[in-house]
N, CA, C and O atoms as CSV, one atom per row, in Angstrom:
chain,resi,resn,atom,element,x,y,z
A,1,UNK,N,N,47.006,169.878,32.086
A,1,UNK,CA,C,46.185,169.869,31.007
A,1,UNK,C,C,45.053,171.011,31.209
A,1,UNK,O,O,44.433,171.121,32.267
A,2,UNK,N,N,44.860,171.792,30.162
A,2,UNK,CA,C,44.008,172.876,30.269
A,2,UNK,C,C,42.572,172.360,29.907
A,2,UNK,O,O,42.371,171.266,29.380
A,3,UNK,N,N,41.576,173.276,30.249
A,3,UNK,CA,C,40.057,172.911,30.001
A,3,UNK,C,C,39.819,172.621,28.593
A,3,UNK,O,O,39.069,171.683,28.323
A,4,UNK,N,N,40.375,173.323,27.630
A,4,UNK,CA,C,39.969,173.167,26.243
A,4,UNK,C,C,40.967,172.329,25.468
A,4,UNK,O,O,40.878,172.318,24.241
A,5,UNK,N,N,41.949,171.596,26.104
A,5,UNK,CA,C,42.850,170.673,25.491
A,5,UNK,C,C,42.227,169.475,25.025
A,5,UNK,O,O,41.340,168.975,25.717
A,6,UNK,N,N,42.590,168.917,23.885
A,6,UNK,CA,C,42.045,167.686,23.392
A,6,UNK,C,C,42.466,166.561,24.367
A,6,UNK,O,O,43.523,166.612,24.998
A,7,UNK,N,N,41.589,165.550,24.455
A,7,UNK,CA,C,41.765,164.415,25.329
A,7,UNK,C,C,41.117,163.090,24.862
A,7,UNK,O,O,40.185,163.121,24.058
A,8,UNK,N,N,41.563,162.012,25.319
A,8,UNK,CA,C,40.973,160.674,24.960
A,8,UNK,C,C,39.807,160.429,25.830
A,8,UNK,O,O,39.782,160.657,27.039
A,9,UNK,N,N,38.799,159.922,25.088
A,9,UNK,CA,C,37.624,159.504,25.856
A,9,UNK,C,C,36.857,158.426,24.936
A,9,UNK,O,O,37.249,158.184,23.794
A,10,UNK,N,N,35.840,157.853,25.458
A,10,UNK,CA,C,34.945,156.877,24.759
A,10,UNK,C,C,33.851,157.580,24.023
A,10,UNK,O,O,33.239,158.502,24.563
A,11,UNK,N,N,33.568,157.158,22.750
A,11,UNK,CA,C,32.449,157.876,21.962
A,11,UNK,C,C,31.234,157.612,22.655
A,11,UNK,O,O,31.071,156.489,23.131
A,12,UNK,N,N,30.281,158.563,22.791
A,12,UNK,CA,C,29.040,158.410,23.383
A,12,UNK,C,C,27.992,158.080,22.372
A,12,UNK,O,O,26.869,157.761,22.762
A,13,UNK,N,N,28.276,158.133,21.126
A,13,UNK,CA,C,27.359,157.807,20.006
A,13,UNK,C,C,28.074,157.610,18.729
A,13,UNK,O,O,29.249,157.940,18.569
A,14,UNK,N,N,27.329,157.058,17.818
A,14,UNK,CA,C,28.102,156.841,16.493
A,14,UNK,C,C,28.325,157.987,15.716
A,14,UNK,O,O,27.473,158.875,15.714
A,15,UNK,N,N,29.396,158.097,15.028
A,15,UNK,CA,C,29.545,159.291,14.281
A,15,UNK,C,C,30.585,159.002,13.109
A,15,UNK,O,O,30.861,157.836,12.827
A,16,UNK,N,N,31.123,160.001,12.473
A,16,UNK,CA,C,32.067,159.823,11.309
A,16,UNK,C,C,33.379,160.804,11.693
A,16,UNK,O,O,33.181,161.954,12.087
A,17,UNK,N,N,34.488,160.356,11.573
A,17,UNK,CA,C,35.717,161.010,11.819
A,17,UNK,C,C,35.807,162.118,10.622
A,17,UNK,O,O,35.746,161.797,9.435
A,18,UNK,N,N,35.956,163.444,11.074
A,18,UNK,CA,C,36.042,164.513,10.011
A,18,UNK,C,C,37.360,164.412,9.282
A,18,UNK,O,O,37.473,164.982,8.197
A,19,UNK,N,N,38.345,163.741,9.787
A,19,UNK,CA,C,39.685,163.693,9.052
A,19,UNK,C,C,39.637,162.491,8.146
A,19,UNK,O,O,39.780,162.704,6.942
A,20,UNK,N,N,39.462,161.310,8.545
A,20,UNK,CA,C,39.510,160.120,7.819
A,20,UNK,C,C,38.320,159.634,7.211
A,20,UNK,O,O,38.402,158.812,6.298
A,21,UNK,N,N,37.131,160.088,7.651
A,21,UNK,CA,C,35.867,159.495,6.996
A,21,UNK,C,C,35.419,158.172,7.469
A,21,UNK,O,O,34.428,157.607,7.006
A,22,UNK,N,N,36.233,157.649,8.480
A,22,UNK,CA,C,35.976,156.442,9.086
A,22,UNK,C,C,34.774,156.457,10.062
A,22,UNK,O,O,34.557,157.452,10.754
A,23,UNK,N,N,34.036,155.414,10.114
A,23,UNK,CA,C,32.994,155.462,11.175
A,23,UNK,C,C,33.571,155.323,12.599
A,23,UNK,O,O,34.527,154.579,12.818
A,24,UNK,N,N,33.011,156.007,13.502
A,24,UNK,CA,C,33.288,155.824,14.879
A,24,UNK,C,C,31.971,155.250,15.669
A,24,UNK,O,O,30.888,155.835,15.677
A,25,UNK,N,N,32.229,154.067,16.301
A,25,UNK,CA,C,31.036,153.400,16.889
A,25,UNK,C,C,31.029,153.905,18.438
A,25,UNK,O,O,32.029,154.294,19.041
A,26,UNK,N,N,29.812,153.830,18.925
A,26,UNK,CA,C,29.638,154.043,20.337
A,26,UNK,C,C,30.522,153.173,21.178
A,26,UNK,O,O,30.594,151.965,20.955
A,27,UNK,N,N,31.215,153.769,22.162
A,27,UNK,CA,C,31.986,153.078,23.014
A,27,UNK,C,C,33.603,152.898,22.622
A,27,UNK,O,O,34.450,152.470,23.407
A,28,UNK,N,N,33.831,153.281,21.354
A,28,UNK,CA,C,35.117,153.225,20.756
A,28,UNK,C,C,36.032,154.357,21.391
A,28,UNK,O,O,35.513,155.435,21.680
A,29,UNK,N,N,37.301,154.145,21.598
A,29,UNK,CA,C,38.232,155.230,22.123
A,29,UNK,C,C,38.489,156.258,20.936
A,29,UNK,O,O,38.831,155.910,19.806
A,30,UNK,N,N,38.294,157.485,21.318
A,30,UNK,CA,C,38.456,158.648,20.396
A,30,UNK,C,C,39.371,159.716,21.042
A,30,UNK,O,O,39.675,159.705,22.235
A,31,UNK,N,N,39.783,160.644,20.140
A,31,UNK,CA,C,40.452,161.825,20.608
A,31,UNK,C,C,39.398,162.960,20.463
A,31,UNK,O,O,38.880,163.224,19.378
A,32,UNK,N,N,39.114,163.611,21.609
A,32,UNK,CA,C,38.036,164.611,21.431
A,32,UNK,C,C,38.668,166.036,21.555
A,32,UNK,O,O,39.467,166.296,22.455
A,33,UNK,N,N,38.286,166.934,20.633
A,33,UNK,CA,C,38.775,168.267,20.640
A,33,UNK,C,C,37.669,169.155,21.069
A,33,UNK,O,O,36.900,169.530,20.184
A,34,UNK,N,N,37.469,169.547,22.271
A,34,UNK,CA,C,36.349,170.393,22.813
A,34,UNK,C,C,36.259,171.767,22.192
A,34,UNK,O,O,35.152,172.287,22.059
A,35,UNK,N,N,37.359,172.383,21.805
A,35,UNK,CA,C,37.203,173.665,21.251
A,35,UNK,C,C,36.367,173.727,19.920
A,35,UNK,O,O,35.651,174.691,19.650
A,36,UNK,N,N,36.502,172.710,19.169
A,36,UNK,CA,C,35.881,172.578,17.928
A,36,UNK,C,C,34.704,171.542,17.908
A,36,UNK,O,O,33.962,171.367,16.941
A,37,UNK,N,N,34.632,170.863,19.133
A,37,UNK,CA,C,33.499,169.697,19.313
A,37,UNK,C,C,33.604,168.768,18.206
A,37,UNK,O,O,32.666,168.555,17.438
A,38,UNK,N,N,34.815,168.178,18.112
A,38,UNK,CA,C,35.003,167.070,17.169
A,38,UNK,C,C,35.619,165.951,17.608
A,38,UNK,O,O,36.580,166.082,18.366
A,39,UNK,N,N,35.185,164.670,17.218
A,39,UNK,CA,C,35.787,163.369,17.676
A,39,UNK,C,C,36.591,162.778,16.481
A,39,UNK,O,O,36.151,162.882,15.336
A,40,UNK,N,N,37.699,162.196,16.734
A,40,UNK,CA,C,38.713,161.722,15.731
A,40,UNK,C,C,38.939,160.297,15.990
A,40,UNK,O,O,39.097,159.887,17.140
A,41,UNK,N,N,38.960,159.520,14.958
A,41,UNK,CA,C,39.159,158.179,14.885
A,41,UNK,C,C,40.610,157.768,15.224
A,41,UNK,O,O,41.515,158.572,15.002
A,42,UNK,N,N,40.864,156.592,15.734
A,42,UNK,CA,C,42.209,156.113,16.093
A,42,UNK,C,C,43.181,156.236,14.967
A,42,UNK,O,O,44.369,156.435,15.219
A,43,UNK,N,N,42.781,156.139,13.830
A,43,UNK,CA,C,43.691,156.090,12.582
A,43,UNK,C,C,43.977,157.492,12.056
A,43,UNK,O,O,44.650,157.672,11.041
A,44,UNK,N,N,43.413,158.541,12.818
A,44,UNK,CA,C,43.705,159.863,12.320
A,44,UNK,C,C,45.015,160.496,12.762
A,44,UNK,O,O,45.608,160.038,13.738
A,45,UNK,N,N,45.478,161.511,12.091
A,45,UNK,CA,C,46.605,162.233,12.685
A,45,UNK,C,C,46.285,163.065,13.907
A,45,UNK,O,O,47.124,163.202,14.796
A,46,UNK,N,N,45.083,163.625,13.969
A,46,UNK,CA,C,44.733,164.262,15.255
A,46,UNK,C,C,44.755,163.357,16.498
A,46,UNK,O,O,45.146,163.762,17.593
A,47,UNK,N,N,44.342,162.197,16.284
A,47,UNK,CA,C,44.459,161.194,17.470
A,47,UNK,C,C,45.872,161.038,17.838
A,47,UNK,O,O,46.180,161.058,19.030
A,48,UNK,N,N,46.796,160.879,16.885
A,48,UNK,CA,C,48.284,160.517,17.079
A,48,UNK,C,C,48.835,161.850,17.827
A,48,UNK,O,O,49.654,161.741,18.739
A,49,UNK,N,N,48.353,163.095,17.405
A,49,UNK,CA,C,48.835,164.309,18.049
A,49,UNK,C,C,48.459,164.253,19.517
A,49,UNK,O,O,49.287,164.648,20.339
A,50,UNK,N,N,47.285,163.798,19.914
A,50,UNK,CA,C,46.972,163.833,21.389
A,50,UNK,C,C,47.697,162.753,21.933
A,50,UNK,O,O,48.050,162.910,23.102
A,51,UNK,N,N,48.013,161.674,21.369
A,51,UNK,CA,C,48.788,160.616,21.978
A,51,UNK,C,C,50.198,161.186,22.373
A,51,UNK,O,O,50.736,160.995,23.463
A,52,UNK,N,N,50.709,161.900,21.353
A,52,UNK,CA,C,52.149,162.267,21.529
A,52,UNK,C,C,52.188,163.473,22.685
A,52,UNK,O,O,53.077,163.514,23.535
A,53,UNK,N,N,51.167,164.393,22.606
A,53,UNK,CA,C,51.138,165.370,23.609
A,53,UNK,C,C,50.970,164.735,25.155
A,53,UNK,O,O,51.580,165.168,26.133
A,54,UNK,N,N,50.059,163.670,25.172
A,54,UNK,CA,C,50.058,162.995,26.451
A,54,UNK,C,C,51.333,162.374,26.920
A,54,UNK,O,O,51.717,162.446,28.087
A,55,UNK,N,N,51.959,161.770,25.979
A,55,UNK,CA,C,53.311,161.155,26.137
A,55,UNK,C,C,54.404,162.172,26.706
A,55,UNK,O,O,55.166,161.939,27.644
A,56,UNK,N,N,54.332,163.320,25.970
A,56,UNK,CA,C,55.401,164.384,26.382
A,56,UNK,C,C,54.918,164.906,27.761
A,56,UNK,O,O,55.760,165.120,28.634
A,57,UNK,N,N,53.795,165.089,27.960
A,57,UNK,CA,C,53.337,165.771,29.280
A,57,UNK,C,C,53.678,164.725,30.449
A,57,UNK,O,O,54.066,165.101,31.555
A,58,UNK,N,N,53.506,163.443,30.117
A,58,UNK,CA,C,53.623,162.478,31.153
A,58,UNK,C,C,55.240,162.318,31.549
A,58,UNK,O,O,55.569,161.926,32.668
A,59,UNK,N,N,56.014,162.592,30.727
A,59,UNK,CA,C,57.455,162.544,30.924
A,59,UNK,C,C,58.110,163.970,30.988
A,59,UNK,O,O,59.320,164.143,30.839
A,60,UNK,N,N,57.204,164.979,31.224
A,60,UNK,CA,C,57.892,166.317,31.350
A,60,UNK,C,C,58.846,166.640,30.325
A,60,UNK,O,O,59.952,167.074,30.649
A,61,UNK,N,N,58.511,166.460,29.041
A,61,UNK,CA,C,59.383,166.724,28.038
A,61,UNK,C,C,59.167,168.345,27.704
A,61,UNK,O,O,58.122,168.911,28.026
A,62,UNK,N,N,60.131,168.954,27.106
A,62,UNK,CA,C,60.118,170.356,26.900
A,62,UNK,C,C,58.914,170.930,26.199
A,62,UNK,O,O,58.358,171.957,26.588
A,63,UNK,N,N,58.543,170.245,25.175
A,63,UNK,CA,C,57.362,170.634,24.362
A,63,UNK,C,C,55.943,170.236,24.796
A,63,UNK,O,O,54.938,170.363,24.096
A,64,UNK,N,N,55.988,169.775,25.947
A,64,UNK,CA,C,54.737,169.210,26.516
A,64,UNK,C,C,53.682,170.288,26.601
A,64,UNK,O,O,52.527,169.914,26.397
A,65,UNK,N,N,53.881,171.520,26.859
A,65,UNK,CA,C,52.886,172.519,27.019
A,65,UNK,C,C,52.720,173.412,25.815
A,65,UNK,O,O,52.097,174.460,25.985
A,66,UNK,N,N,53.207,173.124,24.602
A,66,UNK,CA,C,53.074,173.869,23.439
A,66,UNK,C,C,51.878,173.380,22.548
A,66,UNK,O,O,51.631,173.943,21.482
């Protein structure tokens, strides 16, 4: 994983998901995109993308580094 790649973390404060508009509460699991400095809710497509990338990387699948 590279320095600017999205990753899972816990929300450090309350916010709103820029994709779904759902509230994100402090302590909730989120997908964080450091390049754009945005946090995404579990129900967002961005969160699903990070989950799939992590899965692919863990099993050394061909598209893991794309």
